[in-house]
N, C-alpha and C positions, 0 to 999 in steps of 0.2 A: 726229291733228286726228280730230275729231268730225265729223258729219254737220252740226249746227248751227254749229258753231265755223266750216267748211268756205264754207257758205249764207251764214253773217253778212260773211265775207271774200271771198269769190268770186263775183264777176255772173255770172248766166247765159253774154253774149257773151264773159266770159274765159274761159269752163270750155269751150266750143265754140271759142275759138282756140287752147285750147292743147290741145285733141282734134284738131284741127285740123294742131300742126305735131306731134306726136307722130306720126300718120298718116304722114309726108312726113320727118321725124327724128325715131327712134324713143331714148327718152327709160326712163330704167330699166332695170328684169330685160333687157327683152326686148335694149338696147342691150348690155347684159354679156353676154350670150351671143354675140349676134353676133360681138364681141373676141372671147372664147372658142373659138368658132367657124373664126376664122380665124389666129390663133394656135395652135391645132389643126393647121391642116390646113399653117402651115408649115413646123411641129414635126415632122410627118409627111412632106412633100416634101422637107426635106432629108434626111433619115434615110431614106426609102423605099431597098427596093432595084433591078434592071434592069428585072428581071421583075415588080415588084409595081405595079399599077394605078394611075393618076393619079386623088388626092382631091381637090376642091372643099371650102369652108367647108360647105357645104348637106351634107354626107355624116356631120357630128360634130354634135351634142349636135341630140338631139329637140328638133323645133320644136312649142312649145303647141297644142293644136289645143283648144275649147270643143268638151264632146259636142255630139253632135246630138241637139236635141229630137228627142222620141218622142213619138208620141200615148198619154197612158195609159190609151185604150178597148183600140186596137190590141195594145198589149203584152197587155193583160191576155186579151185573145181569141188572143192566141198562146202565152199561159201556158196557157193551155186545153185548148188544142188540144194541146201538146204532154201534157200531164199524161193527156189522154184516151188519148193512143198509148202511154203508159207504161203505163195500167190494163188498156188491150186488148190488149199482149202481155201482162203475165203472168197 
């Protein structure tokens, strides 16, 4: 679905309601990942040895975390400082 199709078929208010629903009851890939985390934890727990640690769903499948926003000027300054140190060493 294109953005134009979405705008034509979905009001802003309805989109906000769907976003609120997703925050409470995840839909899509996040929900599928949660199911696989639970399944992996159940399989692990059923087959773990006596000395193996207990693991929960949160121990399986890395969760997606959006990249942290960086200030481009701060990054450029840090890179310049790093390169200056490299030049001084050689």
